[in-house]
Structure formats: C-alpha cells, structure tokens
Backbone bond lengths (Angstrom), bond angles and torsions (degrees), N, CA, C in turn:
res aa  C-N    CA-C-N  psi(-1)  N-CA   C-N-CA  omega(-1)  CA-C   N-CA-C  phi
1 X - - - 1.450 - - 1.524 111.69 -
2 X 1.298 117.97 -20.06 1.459 120.63 -178.02 1.525 111.00 -68.99
3 X 1.309 116.87 -36.16 1.463 119.77 -176.23 1.524 112.93 -61.06
4 X 1.338 120.85 -49.29 1.468 119.34 179.46 1.522 112.52 -58.28
5 X 1.332 117.60 -39.22 1.464 119.35 178.47 1.514 110.06 -65.04
6 X 1.329 117.33 -40.97 1.465 121.12 179.32 1.519 109.57 -62.11
7 X 1.347 117.28 -43.55 1.470 120.28 178.14 1.520 110.74 -61.54
8 X 1.321 117.60 -42.67 1.464 120.97 179.60 1.517 111.13 -62.71
9 X 1.333 116.27 -41.60 1.469 120.33 179.32 1.522 109.84 -65.91
10 X 1.334 116.35 -43.99 1.469 119.66 179.16 1.525 110.81 -64.98
11 X 1.313 117.77 -40.49 1.465 121.21 178.06 1.524 110.57 -62.97
12 X 1.312 116.22 -43.10 1.465 120.19 178.96 1.524 110.27 -64.95
13 X 1.321 117.45 -40.82 1.466 120.98 179.07 1.522 110.56 -64.78
14 X 1.313 116.87 -41.86 1.466 120.54 178.57 1.525 110.46 -63.13
15 X 1.328 117.20 -40.82 1.465 120.66 178.86 1.518 111.31 -62.65
16 X 1.339 117.06 -39.82 1.462 120.92 178.61 1.519 110.47 -65.13
17 X 1.321 117.11 -42.10 1.464 120.66 179.94 1.518 110.81 -64.68
18 X 1.346 116.79 -46.04 1.464 120.43 179.12 1.524 110.58 -61.62
19 X 1.317 118.15 -41.29 1.464 121.42 -179.88 1.519 111.54 -65.20
20 X 1.326 117.16 -29.02 1.456 120.86 -178.65 1.523 112.50 -79.77
21 X 1.341 117.29 -17.67 1.461 119.73 -180.00 1.520 109.54 -69.00
22 X 1.323 117.72 144.26 1.463 118.93 178.51 1.521 110.90 -66.76
23 X 1.311 115.64 141.91 1.463 120.78 176.90 1.522 108.69 -68.43
24 X 1.324 115.41 158.74 1.457 119.01 177.05 1.527 108.53 -55.68
25 X 1.294 115.76 133.76 1.466 118.46 -175.70 1.523 110.59 -73.53
26 X 1.296 115.05 139.17 1.453 122.43 179.97 1.520 108.39 -94.59
27 X 1.316 117.16 134.32 1.458 121.51 176.05 1.520 108.23 -68.43
28 X 1.313 116.96 128.18 1.467 120.93 178.46 1.528 109.26 -68.03
29 X 1.335 117.62 146.75 1.462 119.99 179.97 1.535 113.40 -52.03
30 X 1.312 117.37 -36.73 1.476 120.95 -179.79 1.525 112.28 -68.22
31 X 1.342 117.14 -21.70 1.460 121.85 -175.01 1.524 114.19 -99.75
32 X 1.322 117.89 3.65 1.458 120.75 -179.42 1.527 109.06 -68.42
33 X 1.329 115.95 130.55 1.470 121.59 -179.81 1.526 109.60 -97.70
34 X 1.333 115.76 110.44 1.461 121.95 177.61 1.526 108.59 -95.85
35 X 1.329 116.49 130.73 1.456 122.11 174.38 1.517 106.92 -121.81
36 X 1.329 115.35 104.86 1.461 121.65 -174.78 1.530 110.55 53.51
37 X 1.315 116.12 40.09 1.458 122.89 177.70 1.511 114.44 88.78
38 X 1.330 118.35 -18.42 1.467 121.80 -177.31 1.530 110.41 -88.49
39 X 1.325 115.22 152.20 1.459 122.46 176.13 1.527 106.57 -122.79
40 X 1.328 116.34 105.16 1.461 121.46 -173.04 1.520 113.21 -69.60
41 X 1.318 117.66 -41.12 1.462 121.13 -173.18 1.520 111.53 -91.97
42 X 1.311 115.22 142.78 1.461 121.08 174.21 1.527 109.05 -56.86
43 X 1.311 116.78 141.39 1.465 121.11 178.92 1.519 111.87 -72.52
44 X 1.335 116.38 -17.22 1.461 120.82 -177.39 1.521 112.92 -115.37
45 X 1.311 116.71 -7.70 1.454 120.26 -175.14 1.517 112.13 85.43
46 X 1.320 117.46 1.78 1.457 121.54 -179.42 1.513 111.47 -141.47
47 X 1.308 115.20 178.25 1.463 121.28 -179.38 1.523 110.91 -83.24
48 X 1.298 115.09 161.18 1.455 120.66 176.07 1.515 111.46 -92.22
49 X 1.310 116.05 174.37 1.464 124.35 179.96 1.531 106.89 -113.90
50 X 1.331 116.62 113.67 1.464 121.35 -175.76 1.530 112.33 -59.47
51 X 1.313 117.73 -37.98 1.470 120.80 179.74 1.535 110.49 -64.63
52 X 1.329 116.20 -43.16 1.466 119.95 177.07 1.525 109.89 -65.88
53 X 1.335 117.44 -35.38 1.464 121.24 177.98 1.515 112.52 -63.07
54 X 1.338 116.47 -39.31 1.465 120.11 176.91 1.519 110.37 -62.12
55 X 1.321 116.71 -37.24 1.472 120.44 178.45 1.535 110.52 -66.25
56 X 1.321 116.90 -43.26 1.475 120.77 178.13 1.527 109.58 -59.89
57 X 1.324 115.68 -42.73 1.463 120.50 -175.89 1.520 113.17 -67.92
58 X 1.328 117.45 -21.58 1.469 120.71 -176.25 1.523 113.22 -112.34
59 X 1.311 117.57 5.79 1.466 121.34 -178.74 1.518 109.65 -103.98
60 X 1.319 116.12 120.68 1.469 121.61 -175.85 1.523 112.61 -58.68
61 X 1.313 118.14 -34.90 1.467 120.87 -178.16 1.528 112.35 -78.76
62 X 1.320 117.22 -5.43 1.469 120.86 -179.43 1.529 108.62 -115.07
63 X 1.322 117.39 -120.51 1.458 121.15 -176.68 1.514 114.05 -75.27
64 X 1.341 115.69 -42.78 1.460 122.26 179.18 1.532 112.51 51.99
65 X 1.321 116.48 40.84 1.466 122.23 -178.33 1.527 112.23 -56.37
66 X 1.338 115.94 -32.02 1.461 120.60 -176.90 1.532 112.87 -70.31
67 X 1.303 117.88 -8.42 1.469 119.88 175.74 1.528 110.81 -70.15
68 X 1.332 116.28 -23.40 1.469 120.66 -178.89 1.525 113.21 -118.77
69 X 1.344 116.76 -30.76 1.466 122.05 -174.63 1.525 111.35 -107.37
70 X 1.328 116.25 139.98 1.457 122.21 170.47 1.520 107.45 -88.37
71 X 1.339 115.98 136.60 1.459 121.51 176.85 1.526 106.60 -134.79
72 X 1.329 117.03 107.38 1.466 120.30 -177.42 1.520 112.28 -61.25
73 X 1.326 117.76 -26.06 1.463 121.22 179.42 1.528 111.76 -71.40
74 X 1.331 117.35 -6.64 1.466 122.34 178.39 1.526 109.20 -121.16
75 X 1.338 117.56 68.98 1.465 120.41 -174.48 1.527 114.62 -69.82
76 X 1.313 117.93 -17.16 1.465 120.21 -176.82 1.523 113.67 -87.92
77 X 1.324 117.74 1.00 1.461 120.70 179.79 1.520 108.76 -70.57
78 X 1.334 115.97 125.71 1.453 120.00 176.74 1.524 109.00 -81.60
79 X 1.281 117.46 136.64 1.456 124.29 176.02 1.525 113.09 55.74
80 X 1.343 117.93 55.19 1.466 118.45 177.53 1.524 110.05 -64.73
81 X 1.310 115.66 146.56 1.455 120.41 -179.92 1.510 111.44 -77.80
82 X 1.318 114.98 161.10 1.456 119.65 177.24 1.531 111.12 -139.97
83 X 1.327 116.35 24.52 1.460 119.76 -179.02 1.524 112.65 -97.22
84 X 1.329 116.47 -6.07 1.457 121.66 177.93 1.530 107.46 -124.38
85 X 1.322 117.25 164.99 1.466 118.88 -178.15 1.523 112.31 -59.87
86 X 1.350 117.16 144.93 1.465 120.06 173.76 1.530 109.69 -60.60
87 X 1.312 116.48 147.07 1.466 120.10 -178.43 1.528 112.92 -95.73
88 X 1.311 117.81 -1.11 1.458 120.14 176.66 1.528 109.05 -61.50
89 X 1.331 116.33 129.83 1.461 121.46 179.78 1.512 114.99 76.54
90 X 1.325 118.03 9.79 1.464 120.84 -176.40 1.531 112.12 -61.29
91 X 1.338 117.68 -30.14 1.470 120.68 179.82 1.526 111.79 -70.78
92 X 1.327 117.06 -18.42 1.462 120.47 175.23 1.531 111.79 -85.32
93 X 1.313 116.02 -20.38 1.467 120.37 -177.69 1.525 113.55 -93.74
94 X 1.339 116.73 -28.01 1.465 120.86 -175.51 1.518 110.81 -131.92
95 X 1.314 115.66 149.74 1.467 121.31 175.23 1.527 109.80 -78.71
96 X 1.314 116.37 169.09 1.464 120.90 176.55 1.528 110.78 -58.00
97 X 1.328 117.27 -43.47 1.466 121.03 -179.83 1.524 111.26 -64.13
98 X 1.322 117.16 -39.97 1.467 120.33 178.08 1.525 110.90 -66.16
99 X 1.330 117.09 -42.99 1.461 120.05 178.43 1.522 110.86 -62.29
100 X 1.340 117.38 -41.83 1.471 120.86 178.55 1.532 109.92 -60.81
101 X 1.317 117.25 -42.01 1.458 120.79 178.78 1.518 112.65 -65.96
102 X 1.331 116.63 -41.85 1.465 120.78 -179.72 1.516 110.60 -65.31
103 X 1.330 117.60 -44.94 1.466 120.03 -179.03 1.530 109.85 -68.58
104 X 1.315 118.15 -38.42 1.468 120.97 -179.99 1.518 111.36 -64.82
105 X 1.339 115.82 -50.68 1.466 120.51 -179.46 1.524 108.14 -160.14
106 X 1.314 116.93 92.22 1.464 122.73 -176.42 1.522 112.76 -59.38
107 X 1.314 117.24 -24.95 1.464 120.24 -178.72 1.528 112.14 -67.15
108 X 1.326 117.26 -17.55 1.457 120.96 176.77 1.538 110.49 -75.38
109 X 1.340 117.08 -19.44 1.460 122.39 178.59 1.527 111.23 -106.41
110 X 1.311 115.62 -44.79 1.462 121.26 -175.83 1.524 109.75 -117.93
111 X 1.312 116.41 96.20 1.459 121.06 -179.92 1.524 109.43 -57.72
112 X 1.309 117.02 130.12 1.453 121.75 178.96 1.511 114.58 84.94
113 X 1.331 118.23 4.38 1.459 121.17 178.10 1.524 110.27 -59.80
114 X 1.325 116.77 143.60 1.466 119.35 175.23 1.528 111.61 -91.93
115 X 1.330 116.78 0.70 1.469 119.98 177.24 1.522 108.95 -66.90
116 X 1.322 117.54 133.45 1.470 119.33 -179.41 1.523 111.95 -64.75
117 X 1.304 116.08 151.41 1.464 121.64 171.87 1.525 106.02 -83.13
118 X 1.315 116.98 106.00 1.463 121.16 -174.34 1.523 113.48 -78.84
119 X 1.352 117.25 -16.28 1.471 119.96 -177.88 1.522 108.62 -132.30
120 X 1.311 115.12 65.24 1.459 122.93 -178.25 1.520 107.55 -140.46
121 X 1.316 117.54 144.26 1.465 120.55 -178.01 1.524 113.49 -127.61
122 X 1.318 117.14 -8.12 1.463 119.23 -175.05 1.528 110.94 -140.15
123 X 1.337 115.62 168.49 1.450 121.18 176.29 1.510 114.89 81.80
124 X 1.310 117.54 21.11 1.456 120.85 -179.78 1.529 110.71 -85.64
125 X 1.325 116.40 146.36 1.457 121.80 171.69 1.521 106.16 -83.80
126 X 1.306 116.94 132.83 1.471 120.79 -174.27 1.533 110.76 -114.67
127 X 1.332 117.12 77.38 1.463 118.80 -178.62 1.522 113.20 -65.87
128 X 1.324 118.49 -17.29 1.460 121.18 179.77 1.513 113.08 -57.10
129 X 1.328 117.90 -29.95 1.462 120.36 179.37 1.522 111.19 -61.40
130 X 1.323 117.04 -36.12 1.465 120.69 -178.94 1.524 111.79 -70.06
131 X 1.310 118.05 -24.43 1.454 121.66 -175.66 1.519 113.38 -103.04
132 X 1.318 115.71 -44.45 1.464 118.15 -175.40 1.522 112.98 -119.15
133 X 1.325 116.29 -18.82 1.458 119.73 -174.80 1.518 112.44 71.91
134 X 1.337 116.79 12.64 1.465 120.62 -174.95 1.524 113.66 -117.54
135 X 1.319 118.20 21.59 1.464 119.32 177.11 1.519 108.77 -66.03
136 X 1.326 117.63 141.18 1.466 119.68 -178.64 1.524 111.83 -63.06
137 X 1.299 115.58 147.80 1.462 122.00 177.51 1.522 109.00 -94.54
138 X 1.311 117.23 156.32 1.462 121.89 173.48 1.515 113.07 75.54
139 X 1.324 114.51 -169.27 1.455 121.21 -178.68 1.523 110.86 -69.31
140 X 1.315 115.25 147.46 1.454 122.11 175.19 1.526 108.56 -101.79
141 X 1.310 118.39 155.69 1.469 118.61 175.90 1.525 109.30 -70.91
142 X 1.335 117.94 151.62 1.471 118.83 176.48 1.531 109.95 -67.82
143 X 1.316 116.23 155.92 1.455 120.84 178.51 1.531 110.05 -65.48
144 X 1.335 116.36 -43.03 1.456 122.01 178.77 1.523 110.23 -119.56
145 X 1.311 116.98 151.91 1.465 121.51 174.53 1.529 108.60 -78.67
146 X 1.310 115.75 167.49 1.457 120.09 175.10 1.516 111.79 -58.48
147 X 1.329 117.77 -39.90 1.465 120.63 179.03 1.517 111.07 -65.89
148 X 1.314 117.72 -39.74 1.468 120.14 178.10 1.530 110.83 -64.51
149 X 1.337 117.23 -37.65 1.474 120.67 175.54 1.527 108.85 -60.70
150 X 1.341 116.78 -48.07 1.470 120.78 -179.74 1.527 111.04 -61.62
151 X 1.326 117.65 -36.67 1.461 121.52 178.35 1.525 110.81 -65.65
152 X 1.322 117.26 -43.90 1.472 121.15 178.36 1.529 109.70 -62.75
153 X 1.323 116.80 -44.48 1.470 120.07 179.03 1.529 109.93 -60.83
154 X 1.325 117.80 -42.06 1.466 121.30 178.00 1.529 110.42 -58.92
155 X 1.333 117.28 -41.48 1.469 119.52 178.15 1.524 110.89 -67.96
156 X 1.323 116.61 -45.46 1.466 119.66 -179.83 1.526 112.31 -58.35
157 X 1.329 116.52 -33.87 1.470 120.65 179.02 1.532 112.38 -67.16
158 X 1.325 118.00 -13.42 1.468 120.92 176.29 1.524 111.72 -86.26
159 X 1.326 117.29 -11.42 1.470 121.18 -175.51 1.522 110.55 -90.03
160 X 1.348 114.67 85.70 1.464 121.35 179.46 1.519 108.65 -115.28
161 X 1.313 115.16 154.39 1.484 120.39 178.44 1.515 109.53 -68.84
C-alpha cells in the first residue's frame, strides 16, 4: 500500500514543479519580426492547436474570421461572409510563416487590406477624440493573443485542396 501513496505524492510534487515553471514566453506585438509580411518564428515558441483555432475563427468576440471569409470545411457557420477571399486551400497558397504574418497583421503583406491587425497594439488612428474626446490613450491590447494567432494558423494549415 505504500507504493501507490508514494506515486501519488511524487505525481503531485511533479505537478507543482511543472506549474511553477515559467510558461513559454510570448513575443510582444511590438517585437514581431516581419520579413516581407511573413513571421517565421512562432509567437509563443510552440505550435498552435487547430481545434482551438477553429473556435477562434468562429467566435464573434475573438477572431470571427467567418464574418468575412467563406470556409467550406465549416458548413455549419450561419451567415458566412463573402467580402474576403475564401480560405479553402489557403495552406496550399501560403506557407506557415506567411499565414502567421497575415493573421497577425495583414497590412504587412497586403497594403490597404481591410482585414484587422489581430496582433497589433500601437499606431492606431483615434477618430473618437474628434467626436467624444474619450478615445483611449496609449497602446491598446491586441485583438488576439499570440497563442490564439498560433491556433488560427494551425487550423489554416489544415485547409488544403
């Protein structure tokens, strides 16, 4: 009977040690290195989760990519958008680094794109000051976290012809 208790204690100790380790550091939006619009390195130092990426893409409070893009692999989306290019086969058209750059800040790849910069915190035009005088000062939080960007990229990489 001593062995199971010892295993439980060791398992609990290991869990405490792992929880105390620092999480993989996330690259700050200001520190993202774009090369011709592409971002070669993971924003989190790790891979994304395609299932979580699909959730980000279909959640209005997050990325809500389906508001503008049609994705045939997501037939249950109500009112899919059609004002942006379809995402079917996108993994055949762009590399992982290019997709990461486009999702982070599409304007770095496509000048004049109306796609929001999902991983940007500065350089915004604040027209609210002209109307209400109450536009926020300083940097804004990014729309998506680095992990959410990686999750979306992981999902996009599944969309092949």
